[in-house]
N, CA, C, O and the ligand as a Tripos MOL2 file, in Angstrom:
@<TRIPOS>MOLECULE
protein
  261   259    66     0     0
PROTEIN
NO_CHARGES

@<TRIPOS>ATOM
      1 N         -23.5020  -37.3030   10.0030 N.3       1 MET1
      2 CA        -23.2600  -37.0080    8.5050 C.3       1 MET1
      3 C         -22.1120  -36.1170    8.4270 C.2       1 MET1
      4 O         -22.0270  -35.1580    9.1950 O.2       1 MET1
      5 N         -21.2390  -36.3630    7.5680 N.am      2 LYS2
      6 CA        -20.0180  -35.4350    7.4310 C.3       2 LYS2
      7 C         -20.5430  -34.1400    6.7810 C.2       2 LYS2
      8 O         -21.3470  -34.1630    5.8500 O.2       2 LYS2
      9 N         -20.0840  -33.0930    7.2800 N.am      3 MET3
     10 CA        -20.3660  -31.7840    6.7050 C.3       3 MET3
     11 C         -19.5980  -31.4500    5.6280 C.2       3 MET3
     12 O         -18.3800  -31.4290    5.8090 O.2       3 MET3
     13 N         -20.0850  -31.1480    4.4100 N.am      4 MET4
     14 CA        -19.3260  -30.8020    3.2790 C.3       4 MET4
     15 C         -18.5930  -29.3360    3.5080 C.2       4 MET4
     16 O         -19.1010  -28.4670    4.2160 O.2       4 MET4
     17 N         -17.5150  -29.1980    2.9160 N.am      5 ASN5
     18 CA        -16.8590  -27.7860    3.0400 C.3       5 ASN5
     19 C         -17.3480  -26.7910    2.1420 C.2       5 ASN5
     20 O         -18.1470  -27.1300    1.2690 O.2       5 ASN5
     21 N         -16.9550  -25.5560    2.2480 N.am      6 CYS6
     22 CA        -17.4260  -24.5800    1.4910 C.3       6 CYS6
     23 C         -17.1570  -24.6500   -0.0450 C.2       6 CYS6
     24 O         -17.9070  -24.1720   -0.8970 O.2       6 CYS6
     25 N         -15.9160  -25.3490   -0.3000 N.am      7 LYS7
     26 CA        -15.6240  -25.4260   -1.6160 C.3       7 LYS7
     27 C         -16.6080  -26.3950   -2.3640 C.2       7 LYS7
     28 O         -17.0830  -26.1520   -3.4730 O.2       7 LYS7
     29 N         -16.8440  -27.4670   -1.6590 N.am      8 ASP8
     30 CA        -17.8010  -28.4490   -2.3860 C.3       8 ASP8
     31 C         -19.1610  -27.7820   -2.3820 C.2       8 ASP8
     32 O         -19.8720  -27.9180   -3.3780 O.2       8 ASP8
     33 N         -19.5520  -27.1270   -1.4250 N.am      9 ALA9
     34 CA        -20.8870  -26.4170   -1.3920 C.3       9 ALA9
     35 C         -21.0960  -25.5720   -2.4410 C.2       9 ALA9
     36 O         -22.1340  -25.6030   -3.1020 O.2       9 ALA9
     37 N         -20.0660  -24.7090   -2.6800 N.am     10 THR10
     38 CA        -20.2330  -23.7020   -3.7280 C.3      10 THR10
     39 C         -20.1990  -24.4580   -5.3110 C.2      10 THR10
     40 O         -20.8490  -24.0860   -6.2890 O.2      10 THR10
     41 N         -19.3970  -25.4360   -5.2530 N.am     11 ARG11
     42 CA        -19.2330  -26.2120   -6.5640 C.3      11 ARG11
     43 C         -20.5930  -26.8620   -6.8120 C.2      11 ARG11
     44 O         -21.0390  -26.8640   -7.9590 O.2      11 ARG11
     45 N         -21.2760  -27.4120   -5.8140 N.am     12 LEU12
     46 CA        -22.5600  -28.0100   -6.1130 C.3      12 LEU12
     47 C         -23.5450  -26.9640   -6.4710 C.2      12 LEU12
     48 O         -24.3280  -27.1640   -7.3990 O.2      12 LEU12
     49 N         -23.5530  -25.9470   -5.8460 N.am     13 MET13
     50 CA        -24.4740  -24.7730   -6.1650 C.3      13 MET13
     51 C         -24.3750  -24.4540   -7.6700 C.2      13 MET13
     52 O         -25.4100  -24.2540   -8.3060 O.2      13 MET13
     53 N         -23.1950  -24.4000   -8.2460 N.am     14 SER14
     54 CA        -23.1830  -24.0340   -9.6710 C.3      14 SER14
     55 C         -23.4860  -25.2390  -10.5360 C.2      14 SER14
     56 O         -23.9530  -25.1150  -11.6680 O.2      14 SER14
     57 N         -23.1970  -26.4620   -9.9530 N.am     15 GLU15
     58 CA        -23.4370  -27.5810  -10.9380 C.3      15 GLU15
     59 C         -24.9970  -27.8930  -10.8300 C.2      15 GLU15
     60 O         -25.5180  -28.5910  -11.6990 O.2      15 GLU15
     61 N         -25.6620  -27.4410   -9.8930 N.am     16 ARG16
     62 CA        -27.1990  -27.7230   -9.8890 C.3      16 ARG16
     63 C         -27.8500  -27.1010  -10.9970 C.2      16 ARG16
     64 O         -28.9940  -27.4690  -11.2650 O.2      16 ARG16
     65 N         -27.2380  -26.1150  -11.7600 N.am     17 TYR17
     66 CA        -27.9010  -25.5820  -12.8490 C.3      17 TYR17
     67 C         -27.6500  -26.4660  -14.1320 C.2      17 TYR17
     68 O         -28.4170  -26.4560  -15.0950 O.2      17 TYR17
     69 N         -26.6140  -27.1600  -14.0640 N.am     18 GLU18
     70 CA        -26.2150  -28.0340  -15.2240 C.3      18 GLU18
     71 C         -26.7160  -29.4590  -15.0970 C.2      18 GLU18
     72 O         -26.9690  -30.1390  -16.0910 O.2      18 GLU18
     73 N         -26.8370  -29.8410  -14.0130 N.am     19 ARG19
     74 CA        -27.2900  -31.3360  -13.7430 C.3      19 ARG19
     75 C         -28.1730  -31.3550  -12.5650 C.2      19 ARG19
     76 O         -28.2630  -30.4090  -11.7830 O.2      19 ARG19
     77 N         -28.8500  -32.5120  -12.4600 N.am     20 THR20
     78 CA        -29.6490  -32.7520  -11.3230 C.3      20 THR20
     79 C         -28.8390  -33.3240  -10.2320 C.2      20 THR20
     80 O         -28.1920  -34.3500  -10.4410 O.2      20 THR20
     81 N         -28.8250  -32.7530   -9.1120 N.am     21 LEU21
     82 CA        -28.0600  -33.4290   -8.0430 C.3      21 LEU21
     83 C         -28.7340  -34.5090   -7.3400 C.2      21 LEU21
     84 O         -29.9620  -34.5820   -7.2840 O.2      21 LEU21
     85 N         -28.0030  -35.2870   -6.8430 N.am     22 SER22
     86 CA        -28.6070  -36.4860   -6.1030 C.3      22 SER22
     87 C         -29.2370  -36.1070   -4.8960 C.2      22 SER22
     88 O         -28.9820  -34.9970   -4.4280 O.2      22 SER22
     89 N         -30.0820  -36.9260   -4.2870 N.am     23 LEU23
     90 CA        -30.7760  -36.5510   -3.1160 C.3      23 LEU23
     91 C         -29.8430  -36.1900   -1.9720 C.2      23 LEU23
     92 O         -30.0450  -35.2520   -1.2010 O.2      23 LEU23
     93 N         -28.7390  -37.0680   -1.9270 N.am     24 ARG24
     94 CA        -27.7040  -36.9700   -0.9620 C.3      24 ARG24
     95 C         -26.9980  -35.6430   -1.0660 C.2      24 ARG24
     96 O         -26.7170  -35.0020   -0.0530 O.2      24 ARG24
     97 N         -26.7010  -35.2160   -2.3020 N.am     25 GLU25
     98 CA        -26.0230  -34.0280   -2.5200 C.3      25 GLU25
     99 C         -26.8410  -32.7580   -2.2100 C.2      25 GLU25
    100 O         -26.3100  -31.7560   -1.7310 O.2      25 GLU25
    101 N         -28.1780  -32.8410   -2.5090 N.am     26 ARG26
    102 CA        -29.0710  -31.7920   -2.1980 C.3      26 ARG26
    103 C         -29.1520  -31.5760   -0.6210 C.2      26 ARG26
    104 O         -29.0910  -30.4860   -0.0530 O.2      26 ARG26
    105 N         -29.2950  -32.7700   -0.0520 N.am     27 LEU27
    106 CA        -29.3980  -32.6790    1.4460 C.3      27 LEU27
    107 C         -28.1390  -32.1270    2.0540 C.2      27 LEU27
    108 O         -28.1870  -31.2950    2.9600 O.2      27 LEU27
    109 N         -27.0630  -32.5680    1.5790 N.am     28 ALA28
    110 CA        -25.7960  -32.0300    2.2320 C.3      28 ALA28
    111 C         -25.7280  -30.5640    1.9790 C.2      28 ALA28
    112 O         -25.3460  -29.7990    2.8650 O.2      28 ALA28
    113 N         -26.0970  -30.1340    0.7560 N.am     29 LEU29
    114 CA        -26.0230  -28.6870    0.3940 C.3      29 LEU29
    115 C         -26.8990  -27.9430    1.3160 C.2      29 LEU29
    116 O         -26.5730  -26.8570    1.7960 O.2      29 LEU29
    117 N         -28.1080  -28.5900    1.5790 N.am     30 LYS30
    118 CA        -29.0930  -27.7800    2.3700 C.3      30 LYS30
    119 C         -28.5680  -27.6990    3.8040 C.2      30 LYS30
    120 O         -28.6940  -26.6650    4.4600 O.2      30 LYS30
    121 N         -27.9850  -28.7850    4.2790 N.am     31 VAL31
    122 CA        -27.5150  -28.6510    5.6990 C.3      31 VAL31
    123 C         -26.3270  -27.6690    5.7520 C.2      31 VAL31
    124 O         -26.1400  -26.9870    6.7600 O.2      31 VAL31
    125 N         -25.5810  -27.5970    4.7490 N.am     32 HIS32
    126 CA        -24.4310  -26.7390    4.8180 C.3      32 HIS32
    127 C         -24.9090  -25.2680    4.6890 C.2      32 HIS32
    128 O         -24.4300  -24.4240    5.4450 O.2      32 HIS32
    129 N         -25.7820  -24.9490    3.8130 N.am     33 THR33
    130 CA        -26.2590  -23.5150    3.6350 C.3      33 THR33
    131 C         -27.0410  -23.0800    4.8530 C.2      33 THR33
    132 O         -27.1340  -21.8950    5.1730 O.2      33 THR33
    133 N         -27.5960  -24.0620    5.5180 N.am     34 ALA34
    134 CA        -28.4340  -23.6750    6.6800 C.3      34 ALA34
    135 C         -27.4570  -23.1740    7.8800 C.2      34 ALA34
    136 O         -27.7690  -22.3190    8.7090 O.2      34 ALA34
    137 N         -26.2350  -23.8560    7.8180 N.am     35 MET35
    138 CA        -25.2870  -23.5210    8.8180 C.3      35 MET35
    139 C         -24.2210  -22.5000    8.4600 C.2      35 MET35
    140 O         -23.5800  -21.8920    9.3170 O.2      35 MET35
    141 N         -24.0680  -22.3460    7.1790 N.am     36 CYS36
    142 CA        -22.9820  -21.5070    6.7450 C.3      36 CYS36
    143 C         -23.5590  -20.2230    5.9650 C.2      36 CYS36
    144 O         -24.0860  -20.2600    4.8530 O.2      36 CYS36
    145 N         -23.3690  -19.1420    6.7180 N.am     37 ARG37
    146 CA        -23.8470  -17.8590    6.1420 C.3      37 ARG37
    147 C         -23.2790  -17.5080    4.7780 C.2      37 ARG37
    148 O         -23.9850  -17.1420    3.8380 O.2      37 ARG37
    149 N         -22.0010  -17.6390    4.7290 N.am     38 GLY38
    150 CA        -21.3780  -17.3310    3.5160 C.3      38 GLY38
    151 C         -21.7510  -18.0860    2.2610 C.2      38 GLY38
    152 O         -21.7630  -17.4920    1.1820 O.2      38 GLY38
    153 N         -22.0380  -19.2930    2.3460 N.am     39 CYS39
    154 CA        -22.5990  -20.0950    1.3920 C.3      39 CYS39
    155 C         -23.9170  -19.7890    0.9980 C.2      39 CYS39
    156 O         -24.2700  -19.7740   -0.1810 O.2      39 CYS39
    157 N         -24.7690  -19.5050    2.1020 N.am     40 SER40
    158 CA        -26.2470  -19.2450    1.8000 C.3      40 SER40
    159 C         -26.2070  -17.9630    1.0440 C.2      40 SER40
    160 O         -26.9410  -17.8640    0.0610 O.2      40 SER40
    161 N         -25.4120  -16.9370    1.3950 N.am     41 ASN41
    162 CA        -25.3930  -15.6230    0.6500 C.3      41 ASN41
    163 C         -24.8470  -15.9940   -0.8290 C.2      41 ASN41
    164 O         -25.3730  -15.5120   -1.8320 O.2      41 ASN41
    165 N         -23.9030  -16.7640   -0.8760 N.am     42 TYR42
    166 CA        -23.3630  -17.1130   -2.2090 C.3      42 TYR42
    167 C         -24.5180  -17.7670   -3.2000 C.2      42 TYR42
    168 O         -24.5560  -17.5150   -4.4050 O.2      42 TYR42
    169 N         -25.3910  -18.5810   -2.5710 N.am     43 GLY43
    170 CA        -26.3580  -19.2460   -3.2860 C.3      43 GLY43
    171 C         -27.2890  -18.2420   -3.7090 C.2      43 GLY43
    172 O         -27.7640  -18.3370   -4.8410 O.2      43 GLY43
    173 N         -27.6570  -17.1800   -2.8700 N.am     44 LEU44
    174 CA        -28.5050  -16.1610   -3.2770 C.3      44 LEU44
    175 C         -28.0620  -15.3050   -4.4370 C.2      44 LEU44
    176 O         -28.8240  -14.9280   -5.3270 O.2      44 LEU44
    177 N         -26.7770  -15.0250   -4.3660 N.am     45 HIS45
    178 CA        -26.2220  -14.2290   -5.3340 C.3      45 HIS45
    179 C         -26.1670  -14.9860   -6.7350 C.2      45 HIS45
    180 O         -26.3210  -14.4310   -7.8230 O.2      45 HIS45
    181 N         -25.9570  -16.1580   -6.5620 N.am     46 LEU46
    182 CA        -25.8070  -17.0720   -7.7060 C.3      46 LEU46
    183 C         -27.2230  -17.0150   -8.4850 C.2      46 LEU46
    184 O         -27.2440  -16.8760   -9.7080 O.2      46 LEU46
    185 N         -28.3410  -17.1240   -7.7590 N.am     47 ASP47
    186 CA        -29.6300  -17.1580   -8.2950 C.3      47 ASP47
    187 C         -29.8750  -15.6880   -9.0680 C.2      47 ASP47
    188 O         -30.4290  -15.6100  -10.1650 O.2      47 ASP47
    189 N         -29.4150  -14.6370   -8.3790 N.am     48 VAL48
    190 CA        -29.6750  -13.3220   -8.9100 C.3      48 VAL48
    191 C         -28.8060  -13.1500  -10.2480 C.2      48 VAL48
    192 O         -29.2410  -12.6650  -11.2930 O.2      48 VAL48
    193 N         -27.5870  -13.5960  -10.0540 N.am     49 LEU49
    194 CA        -26.7180  -13.5630  -11.2510 C.3      49 LEU49
    195 C         -27.2500  -14.3040  -12.4310 C.2      49 LEU49
    196 O         -27.2410  -13.8530  -13.5770 O.2      49 LEU49
    197 N         -27.7110  -15.4630  -12.0810 N.am     50 ARG50
    198 CA        -28.2290  -16.4780  -13.1550 C.3      50 ARG50
    199 C         -29.4130  -15.7920  -13.8600 C.2      50 ARG50
    200 O         -29.5350  -15.8430  -15.0840 O.2      50 ARG50
    201 N         -30.2640  -15.1620  -13.0740 N.am     51 LEU51
    202 CA        -31.5600  -14.6280  -13.5830 C.3      51 LEU51
    203 C         -31.1340  -13.3410  -14.4420 C.2      51 LEU51
    204 O         -31.6530  -13.1250  -15.5370 O.2      51 LEU51
    205 N         -30.2250  -12.5560  -13.9250 N.am     52 ALA52
    206 CA        -29.7110  -11.3460  -14.7670 C.3      52 ALA52
    207 C         -29.0100  -11.8320  -16.0030 C.2      52 ALA52
    208 O         -29.1240  -11.1260  -17.0050 O.2      52 ALA52
    209 N         -28.2950  -12.9470  -16.0820 N.am     53 ALA53
    210 CA        -27.8400  -13.3550  -17.2370 C.3      53 ALA53
    211 C         -28.6560  -13.9120  -18.1790 C.2      53 ALA53
    212 O         -28.3560  -13.8410  -19.3710 O.2      53 ALA53
    213 N         -29.7730  -14.5240  -17.7560 N.am     54 ARG54
    214 CA        -30.8140  -14.9780  -18.6260 C.3      54 ARG54
    215 C         -31.4760  -13.7970  -19.2600 C.2      54 ARG54
    216 O         -31.6800  -13.7640  -20.4730 O.2      54 ARG54
    217 N         -31.8270  -12.7920  -18.4230 N.am     55 ARG55
    218 CA        -32.5610  -11.7570  -18.9300 C.3      55 ARG55
    219 C         -31.7570  -11.0130  -20.0490 C.2      55 ARG55
    220 O         -32.3250  -10.6520  -21.0790 O.2      55 ARG55
    221 N         -30.4790  -10.8000  -19.8380 N.am     56 LEU56
    222 CA        -29.5370  -10.2320  -20.8130 C.3      56 LEU56
    223 C         -29.6270  -11.0860  -22.1000 C.2      56 LEU56
    224 O         -29.7480  -10.5230  -23.1880 O.2      56 LEU56
    225 N         -29.5720  -12.3840  -22.0030 N.am     57 ARG57
    226 CA        -29.5500  -13.2430  -23.1600 C.3      57 ARG57
    227 C         -30.9280  -13.0450  -23.9290 C.2      57 ARG57
    228 O         -30.9630  -12.9510  -25.1560 O.2      57 ARG57
    229 N         -32.0310  -12.9890  -23.1470 N.am     58 GLU58
    230 CA        -33.2560  -12.9370  -23.7710 C.3      58 GLU58
    231 C         -33.4020  -11.5090  -24.3700 C.2      58 GLU58
    232 O         -34.0850  -11.3120  -25.3750 O.2      58 GLU58
    233 N         -32.7730  -10.5770  -23.7550 N.am     59 GLY59
    234 CA        -32.9000   -9.1990  -24.3020 C.3      59 GLY59
    235 C         -32.3170   -9.0920  -25.6220 C.2      59 GLY59
    236 O         -32.8030   -8.3500  -26.4750 O.2      59 GLY59
    237 N         -31.1470   -9.9100  -25.8480 N.am     60 CYS60
    238 CA        -30.6590   -9.8900  -27.2660 C.3      60 CYS60
    239 C         -31.4150  -10.8020  -28.0410 C.2      60 CYS60
    240 O         -31.6940  -11.9330  -27.6430 O.2      60 CYS60
    241 N         -31.8010  -10.2770  -29.2860 N.am     61 GLU61
    242 CA        -32.6460  -11.2220  -30.1250 C.3      61 GLU61
    243 C         -31.6490  -12.2480  -30.7380 C.2      61 GLU61
    244 O         -30.4240  -12.1350  -30.7010 O.2      61 GLU61
    245 N         -32.3230  -13.2270  -31.2850 N.am     62 GLY62
    246 CA        -31.5570  -14.3730  -31.9680 C.3      62 GLY62
    247 C         -31.2910  -15.4650  -30.8130 C.2      62 GLY62
    248 O         -30.6510  -15.1800  -29.8000 O.2      62 GLY62
    249 N         -31.7940  -16.6390  -31.0330 N.am     63 GLY63
    250 CA        -31.4260  -17.7950  -30.1170 C.3      63 GLY63
    251 C         -30.3950  -18.5460  -30.5780 C.2      63 GLY63
    252 O         -30.5570  -19.6890  -31.0060 O.2      63 GLY63
    253 N         -29.2810  -17.9580  -30.5200 N.am     64 GLU64
    254 CA        -27.9980  -18.8540  -31.0090 C.3      64 GLU64
    255 C         -27.9020  -19.9990  -30.0040 C.2      64 GLU64
    256 O         -28.4490  -19.9390  -28.9020 O.2      64 GLU64
    257 N         -27.2160  -21.0000  -30.4050 N.am     65 ARG65
    258 CA        -27.1200  -22.3040  -29.6450 C.3      65 ARG65
    259 C         -28.1260  -23.3250  -30.0860 C.2      65 ARG65
    260 O         -28.1570  -24.4320  -29.5490 O.2      65 ARG65
    261 ZN        -19.9300  -22.7710    3.4430 Zn       66 ZN66
@<TRIPOS>BOND
     1     1     2 1
     2     2     3 1
     3     3     4 2
     4     3     5 am
     5     5     6 1
     6     6     7 1
     7     7     8 2
     8     7     9 am
     9     9    10 1
    10    10    11 1
    11    11    12 2
    12    11    13 am
    13    13    14 1
    14    14    15 1
    15    15    16 2
    16    15    17 am
    17    17    18 1
    18    18    19 1
    19    19    20 2
    20    19    21 am
    21    21    22 1
    22    22    23 1
    23    23    24 2
    24    23    25 am
    25    25    26 1
    26    26    27 1
    27    27    28 2
    28    27    29 am
    29    29    30 1
    30    30    31 1
    31    31    32 2
    32    31    33 am
    33    33    34 1
    34    34    35 1
    35    35    36 2
    36    35    37 am
    37    37    38 1
    38    38    39 1
    39    39    40 2
    40    39    41 am
    41    41    42 1
    42    42    43 1
    43    43    44 2
    44    43    45 am
    45    45    46 1
    46    46    47 1
    47    47    48 2
    48    47    49 am
    49    49    50 1
    50    50    51 1
    51    51    52 2
    52    51    53 am
    53    53    54 1
    54    54    55 1
    55    55    56 2
    56    55    57 am
    57    57    58 1
    58    58    59 1
    59    59    60 2
    60    59    61 am
    61    61    62 1
    62    62    63 1
    63    63    64 2
    64    63    65 am
    65    65    66 1
    66    66    67 1
    67    67    68 2
    68    67    69 am
    69    69    70 1
    70    70    71 1
    71    71    72 2
    72    71    73 am
    73    73    74 1
    74    74    75 1
    75    75    76 2
    76    75    77 am
    77    77    78 1
    78    78    79 1
    79    79    80 2
    80    79    81 am
    81    81    82 1
    82    82    83 1
    83    83    84 2
    84    83    85 am
    85    85    86 1
    86    86    87 1
    87    87    88 2
    88    87    89 am
    89    89    90 1
    90    90    91 1
    91    91    92 2
    92    91    93 am
    93    93    94 1
    94    94    95 1
    95    95    96 2
    96    95    97 am
    97    97    98 1
    98    98    99 1
    99    99   100 2
   100    99   101 am
   101   101   102 1
   102   102   103 1
   103   103   104 2
   104   103   105 am
   105   105   106 1
   106   106   107 1
   107   107   108 2
   108   107   109 am
   109   109   110 1
   110   110   111 1
   111   111   112 2
   112   111   113 am
   113   113   114 1
   114   114   115 1
   115   115   116 2
   116   115   117 am
   117   117   118 1
   118   118   119 1
   119   119   120 2
   120   119   121 am
   121   121   122 1
   122   122   123 1
   123   123   124 2
   124   123   125 am
   125   125   126 1
   126   126   127 1
   127   127   128 2
   128   127   129 am
   129   129   130 1
   130   130   131 1
   131   131   132 2
   132   131   133 am
   133   133   134 1
   134   134   135 1
   135   135   136 2
   136   135   137 am
   137   137   138 1
   138   138   139 1
   139   139   140 2
   140   139   141 am
   141   141   142 1
   142   142   143 1
   143   143   144 2
   144   143   145 am
   145   145   146 1
   146   146   147 1
   147   147   148 2
   148   147   149 am
   149   149   150 1
   150   150   151 1
   151   151   152 2
   152   151   153 am
   153   153   154 1
   154   154   155 1
   155   155   156 2
   156   155   157 am
   157   157   158 1
   158   158   159 1
   159   159   160 2
   160   159   161 am
   161   161   162 1
   162   162   163 1
   163   163   164 2
   164   163   165 am
   165   165   166 1
   166   166   167 1
   167   167   168 2
   168   167   169 am
   169   169   170 1
   170   170   171 1
   171   171   172 2
   172   171   173 am
   173   173   174 1
   174   174   175 1
   175   175   176 2
   176   175   177 am
   177   177   178 1
   178   178   179 1
   179   179   180 2
   180   179   181 am
   181   181   182 1
   182   182   183 1
   183   183   184 2
   184   183   185 am
   185   185   186 1
   186   186   187 1
   187   187   188 2
   188   187   189 am
   189   189   190 1
   190   190   191 1
   191   191   192 2
   192   191   193 am
   193   193   194 1
   194   194   195 1
   195   195   196 2
   196   195   197 am
   197   197   198 1
   198   198   199 1
   199   199   200 2
   200   199   201 am
   201   201   202 1
   202   202   203 1
   203   203   204 2
   204   203   205 am
   205   205   206 1
   206   206   207 1
   207   207   208 2
   208   207   209 am
   209   209   210 1
   210   210   211 1
   211   211   212 2
   212   211   213 am
   213   213   214 1
   214   214   215 1
   215   215   216 2
   216   215   217 am
   217   217   218 1
   218   218   219 1
   219   219   220 2
   220   219   221 am
   221   221   222 1
   222   222   223 1
   223   223   224 2
   224   223   225 am
   225   225   226 1
   226   226   227 1
   227   227   228 2
   228   227   229 am
   229   229   230 1
   230   230   231 1
   231   231   232 2
   232   231   233 am
   233   233   234 1
   234   234   235 1
   235   235   236 2
   236   235   237 am
   237   237   238 1
   238   238   239 1
   239   239   240 2
   240   239   241 am
   241   241   242 1
   242   242   243 1
   243   243   244 2
   244   243   245 am
   245   245   246 1
   246   246   247 1
   247   247   248 2
   248   247   249 am
   249   249   250 1
   250   250   251 1
   251   251   252 2
   252   251   253 am
   253   253   254 1
   254   254   255 1
   255   255   256 2
   256   255   257 am
   257   257   258 1
   258   258   259 1
   259   259   260 2
@<TRIPOS>SUBSTRUCTURE
     1 MET1         2 RESIDUE 1 A MET
     2 LYS2         6 RESIDUE 1 A LYS
     3 MET3        10 RESIDUE 1 A MET
     4 MET4        14 RESIDUE 1 A MET
     5 ASN5        18 RESIDUE 1 A ASN
     6 CYS6        22 RESIDUE 1 A CYS
     7 LYS7        26 RESIDUE 1 A LYS
     8 ASP8        30 RESIDUE 1 A ASP
     9 ALA9        34 RESIDUE 1 A ALA
    10 THR10       38 RESIDUE 1 A THR
    11 ARG11       42 RESIDUE 1 A ARG
    12 LEU12       46 RESIDUE 1 A LEU
    13 MET13       50 RESIDUE 1 A MET
    14 SER14       54 RESIDUE 1 A SER
    15 GLU15       58 RESIDUE 1 A GLU
    16 ARG16       62 RESIDUE 1 A ARG
    17 TYR17       66 RESIDUE 1 A TYR
    18 GLU18       70 RESIDUE 1 A GLU
    19 ARG19       74 RESIDUE 1 A ARG
    20 THR20       78 RESIDUE 1 A THR
    21 LEU21       82 RESIDUE 1 A LEU
    22 SER22       86 RESIDUE 1 A SER
    23 LEU23       90 RESIDUE 1 A LEU
    24 ARG24       94 RESIDUE 1 A ARG
    25 GLU25       98 RESIDUE 1 A GLU
    26 ARG26      102 RESIDUE 1 A ARG
    27 LEU27      106 RESIDUE 1 A LEU
    28 ALA28      110 RESIDUE 1 A ALA
    29 LEU29      114 RESIDUE 1 A LEU
    30 LYS30      118 RESIDUE 1 A LYS
    31 VAL31      122 RESIDUE 1 A VAL
    32 HIS32      126 RESIDUE 1 A HIS
    33 THR33      130 RESIDUE 1 A THR
    34 ALA34      134 RESIDUE 1 A ALA
    35 MET35      138 RESIDUE 1 A MET
    36 CYS36      142 RESIDUE 1 A CYS
    37 ARG37      146 RESIDUE 1 A ARG
    38 GLY38      150 RESIDUE 1 A GLY
    39 CYS39      154 RESIDUE 1 A CYS
    40 SER40      158 RESIDUE 1 A SER
    41 ASN41      162 RESIDUE 1 A ASN
    42 TYR42      166 RESIDUE 1 A TYR
    43 GLY43      170 RESIDUE 1 A GLY
    44 LEU44      174 RESIDUE 1 A LEU
    45 HIS45      178 RESIDUE 1 A HIS
    46 LEU46      182 RESIDUE 1 A LEU
    47 ASP47      186 RESIDUE 1 A ASP
    48 VAL48      190 RESIDUE 1 A VAL
    49 LEU49      194 RESIDUE 1 A LEU
    50 ARG50      198 RESIDUE 1 A ARG
    51 LEU51      202 RESIDUE 1 A LEU
    52 ALA52      206 RESIDUE 1 A ALA
    53 ALA53      210 RESIDUE 1 A ALA
    54 ARG54      214 RESIDUE 1 A ARG
    55 ARG55      218 RESIDUE 1 A ARG
    56 LEU56      222 RESIDUE 1 A LEU
    57 ARG57      226 RESIDUE 1 A ARG
    58 GLU58      230 RESIDUE 1 A GLU
    59 GLY59      234 RESIDUE 1 A GLY
    60 CYS60      238 RESIDUE 1 A CYS
    61 GLU61      242 RESIDUE 1 A GLU
    62 GLY62      246 RESIDUE 1 A GLY
    63 GLY63      250 RESIDUE 1 A GLY
    64 GLU64      254 RESIDUE 1 A GLU
    65 ARG65      258 RESIDUE 1 A ARG
    66 ZN66       261 GROUP 0 **** ****
């Protein structure tokens, strides 16, 4: 299997919040993050950021959108 590069990996990581990744994409991402420390860290940070952003939004009242 061809290993995806870091650029694709990080792109998929942010896309996975907006759409459902295909099995193949998820697999490739998993393989990449297992082998690439940078991207695995990036993924963790993204989760934390995502959570923090959601908390902030929920903290402000009013459900605009
Ligand atoms: Zn990487």
